[in-house]
Residue frames relative to the residue before (quaternion, step in Angstrom):
aa qw qx qy qz dx dy dz
X 1.0000 0.0000 0.0000 0.0000 0.00 0.00 0.00
X 0.6406 0.5219 -0.3367 0.4515 3.59 1.00 -0.76
X 0.6094 0.5542 -0.3461 0.4491 3.57 1.03 -0.81
X 0.6749 0.4862 -0.2887 0.4742 3.57 0.93 -0.92
X 0.6173 0.5370 -0.3468 0.4587 3.60 1.00 -0.74
X 0.6563 0.4937 -0.3115 0.4780 3.59 0.91 -0.89
X 0.6124 0.5502 -0.3264 0.4644 3.57 1.03 -0.84
X 0.7039 0.4595 -0.2664 0.4716 3.59 0.85 -0.97
X 0.5932 0.5506 -0.3656 0.4597 3.60 1.12 -0.54
X 0.6168 0.5182 -0.3482 0.4794 3.59 1.08 -0.65
X 0.6237 0.5162 -0.3504 0.4710 3.60 1.01 -0.69
X 0.6195 0.5237 -0.3460 0.4714 3.61 1.04 -0.68
X 0.6391 0.5093 -0.3207 0.4789 3.60 0.97 -0.83
X 0.6251 0.5285 -0.3372 0.4649 3.58 0.99 -0.83
X 0.6639 0.5156 -0.3032 0.4488 3.57 0.92 -0.90
X 0.6699 0.4963 -0.2942 0.4672 3.56 0.97 -0.85
X 0.7447 0.3720 -0.2013 0.5162 3.57 1.16 -0.59
X 0.4790 0.6779 -0.4364 0.3474 3.58 1.21 0.30
X 0.5870 -0.5643 0.4424 0.3759 3.52 -1.32 0.12
X 0.7400 0.3009 -0.1816 0.5734 3.57 1.33 -0.08
X 0.0191 0.8432 -0.5370 0.0134 3.64 0.68 1.05
X 0.6046 -0.0762 -0.7688 -0.1939 1.55 -2.39 0.63
X 0.7877 0.2757 -0.1602 0.5271 3.63 1.06 -0.36
X 0.2804 0.8206 -0.4599 0.1912 3.55 0.94 0.82
X 0.2788 0.7825 -0.5217 0.1944 3.58 0.65 0.98
X 0.6603 0.4841 -0.3208 0.4761 3.60 1.19 -0.05
X 0.7971 0.3608 -0.2224 0.4301 3.53 -1.28 0.24
X 0.6903 -0.5165 0.2860 0.4182 3.59 1.03 0.68
X 0.6173 0.5568 -0.3642 0.4198 3.62 1.17 0.10
X 0.3258 0.7757 -0.4881 0.2324 3.56 1.26 0.30
X 0.8593 -0.0438 -0.0508 0.5071 3.51 -0.73 1.19
X 0.5901 -0.5137 0.4704 0.4082 3.49 -1.33 0.24
X 0.6584 -0.5495 0.3245 0.3990 3.60 -1.00 0.65
X 0.6820 0.4886 -0.3161 0.4430 3.63 0.88 -0.81
X 0.6342 0.5122 -0.3325 0.4742 3.61 1.08 -0.65
X 0.6579 0.4992 -0.3091 0.4716 3.57 0.91 -0.90
X 0.6582 0.5059 -0.3171 0.4586 3.59 0.91 -0.87
X 0.6429 0.5207 -0.3298 0.4547 3.61 0.95 -0.80
X 0.6586 0.4893 -0.3155 0.4767 3.61 0.98 -0.79
X 0.6423 0.5226 -0.3210 0.4597 3.59 0.92 -0.91
X 0.6581 0.5101 -0.3119 0.4576 3.59 0.90 -0.90
X 0.6715 0.4923 -0.2984 0.4666 3.59 0.90 -0.92
X 0.6650 0.5015 -0.3049 0.4619 3.58 0.90 -0.91
X 0.6889 0.4887 -0.2909 0.4494 3.57 0.83 -0.98
X 0.6370 0.5185 -0.3317 0.4640 3.59 1.01 -0.73
X 0.6389 0.5103 -0.3237 0.4761 3.60 0.98 -0.81
X 0.6737 0.4969 -0.3020 0.4561 3.59 0.89 -0.91
X 0.6574 0.5091 -0.3056 0.4640 3.58 1.00 -0.80
X 0.7445 0.4261 -0.2224 0.4634 3.58 0.86 -0.99
X 0.8333 0.2108 -0.0633 0.5071 3.60 0.95 -0.82
X 0.4703 -0.6568 0.4579 0.3711 3.60 1.20 -0.32
X 0.7224 -0.4252 0.3031 0.4533 3.57 -1.29 0.01
X 0.4106 -0.6867 0.5389 0.2634 3.56 -1.01 0.82
X 0.4404 -0.7276 0.4556 0.2630 3.61 -0.57 1.14
X 0.7868 0.2950 -0.2420 0.4852 3.54 -0.98 0.88
X 0.7525 0.2675 -0.1982 0.5683 3.56 1.27 -0.03
X 0.7804 0.3436 -0.1991 0.4830 3.58 0.35 -1.20
X 0.6822 0.4754 -0.2926 0.4722 3.58 1.14 -0.47
X 0.5494 0.5899 -0.3980 0.4380 3.60 1.28 0.08
X 0.5313 -0.6675 0.4225 0.3061 3.58 -0.82 0.98
X 0.6628 0.5194 -0.3185 0.4353 3.61 0.93 -0.83
X 0.6930 0.4914 -0.2722 0.4519 3.61 1.17 -0.54
X 0.4184 0.7256 -0.4587 0.2967 3.62 1.22 0.18
X 0.6645 0.4726 -0.3406 0.4680 3.68 0.83 -0.78
X 0.6241 -0.5982 0.3559 0.3549 3.56 -1.00 0.84
X 0.6906 0.4804 -0.3030 0.4478 3.59 0.83 -0.94
X 0.6618 0.4804 -0.3144 0.4821 3.61 1.06 -0.63
X 0.6135 0.5430 -0.3508 0.4536 3.57 1.05 -0.73
X 0.6704 0.4888 -0.3017 0.4696 3.57 0.93 -0.86
X 0.6699 0.4900 -0.3086 0.4646 3.61 0.89 -0.85
X 0.6609 0.4931 -0.3066 0.4755 3.59 0.95 -0.81
X 0.6434 0.5171 -0.3214 0.4640 3.55 0.98 -0.84
X 0.6378 0.5344 -0.3325 0.4439 3.59 0.92 -0.88
X 0.6532 0.5091 -0.3173 0.4620 3.60 0.93 -0.86
X 0.6538 0.5061 -0.3044 0.4730 3.56 0.95 -0.91
X 0.6690 0.5030 -0.2826 0.4686 3.57 0.94 -0.97
X 0.7054 0.4854 -0.2623 0.4449 3.57 0.94 -0.92
X 0.8598 0.0713 -0.0085 0.5055 3.60 0.83 -0.87
X 0.6746 -0.4814 0.3113 0.4650 3.62 1.13 -0.34
X 0.7605 -0.4082 0.2581 0.4340 3.55 -1.30 -0.01
X 0.5134 -0.5945 0.5227 0.3314 3.50 -1.30 0.49
X 0.0001 -0.7945 0.6072 0.0085 3.56 -1.10 0.62
X 0.3120 -0.7313 0.5757 0.1910 3.53 -1.18 0.64
X 0.6167 0.5564 -0.3200 0.4558 3.57 1.33 -0.14
X 0.4349 -0.7094 0.4957 0.2490 3.57 -0.63 1.13
X 0.8549 0.0737 -0.1104 0.5015 3.57 -0.92 1.00
X 0.2904 0.7449 -0.5462 0.2501 3.60 1.11 0.54
X 0.2921 -0.7760 0.5406 0.1423 3.55 -0.85 0.98
X 0.0730 -0.7709 0.6325 0.0190 3.54 -0.93 0.97
X 0.4065 -0.6305 0.5866 0.3052 3.53 -1.21 0.49
X 0.2222 -0.8477 0.4682 0.1134 3.53 0.27 1.32
X 0.6403 0.4940 -0.3597 0.4654 3.66 0.91 -0.65
X 0.6534 0.5030 -0.3167 0.4688 3.61 0.99 -0.78
X 0.6375 0.5234 -0.3295 0.4593 3.59 1.02 -0.75
X 0.6420 0.5099 -0.3250 0.4713 3.60 1.02 -0.75
X 0.6330 0.5177 -0.3302 0.4715 3.61 0.98 -0.79
X 0.6404 0.5177 -0.3210 0.4678 3.57 0.99 -0.83
X 0.6356 0.5292 -0.3250 0.4588 3.59 0.99 -0.83
X 0.6829 0.4750 -0.2869 0.4751 3.59 0.91 -0.90
X 0.6500 0.5190 -0.3184 0.4547 3.59 1.10 -0.59
X 0.8106 0.2995 -0.1260 0.4872 3.59 0.88 -0.96
X 0.7614 0.2091 -0.1626 0.5916 3.60 1.27 -0.01
X 0.0867 0.8611 -0.4989 0.0456 3.61 0.88 0.88
X 0.6419 0.5427 -0.3398 0.4219 3.59 1.02 -0.66
X 0.6680 0.4642 -0.3004 0.4981 3.57 1.03 -0.74
X 0.6004 0.5407 -0.3619 0.4649 3.60 1.09 -0.61
X 0.6469 0.5068 -0.3185 0.4725 3.58 0.99 -0.83
X 0.5988 0.5563 -0.3518 0.4562 3.59 1.02 -0.78
X 0.6814 0.4860 -0.2855 0.4669 3.58 0.86 -0.98
X 0.6685 0.4983 -0.3074 0.4586 3.59 0.87 -0.90
X 0.6359 0.5407 -0.3322 0.4393 3.59 0.98 -0.81
X 0.7521 0.3838 -0.2112 0.4924 3.59 1.09 -0.63
X 0.8244 0.2398 -0.0764 0.5070 3.60 1.00 -0.80
X 0.5174 -0.6087 0.4410 0.4090 3.62 1.21 -0.07
X 0.7129 -0.4348 0.2993 0.4617 3.60 -1.22 -0.12
X 0.5717 -0.5743 0.4382 0.3891 3.58 -1.20 0.42
X 0.6294 -0.5345 0.3771 0.4194 3.60 -1.14 0.37
X 0.5938 -0.5664 0.4165 0.3913 3.60 -1.12 0.53
X 0.2346 -0.7676 0.5823 0.1296 3.53 -1.16 0.67
């Protein structure tokens, strides 16, 4: 539930930073053009250099840009999504993997939100 809350908070941030606030993430108005372009550039560079990030980019729901960014933010902020109650992840190792295979999107997040919380 916390992962989903963080995901939805990113959608709120997208809405506040869209060309159609307060919740303008639909219909092509997602984010101001420079924010959307920066995310697209970071995502495309990661995909070109490292391929899809497993557990995120390979998920059908994460294909749209606004969902990819929200899902990535949740993963970056707290770790992988899980459907299994009390599933244990090595969260520090998962964060290192994210920085290794998606460094451009991690930099995008850090440039806007600072470093992720300690794990």
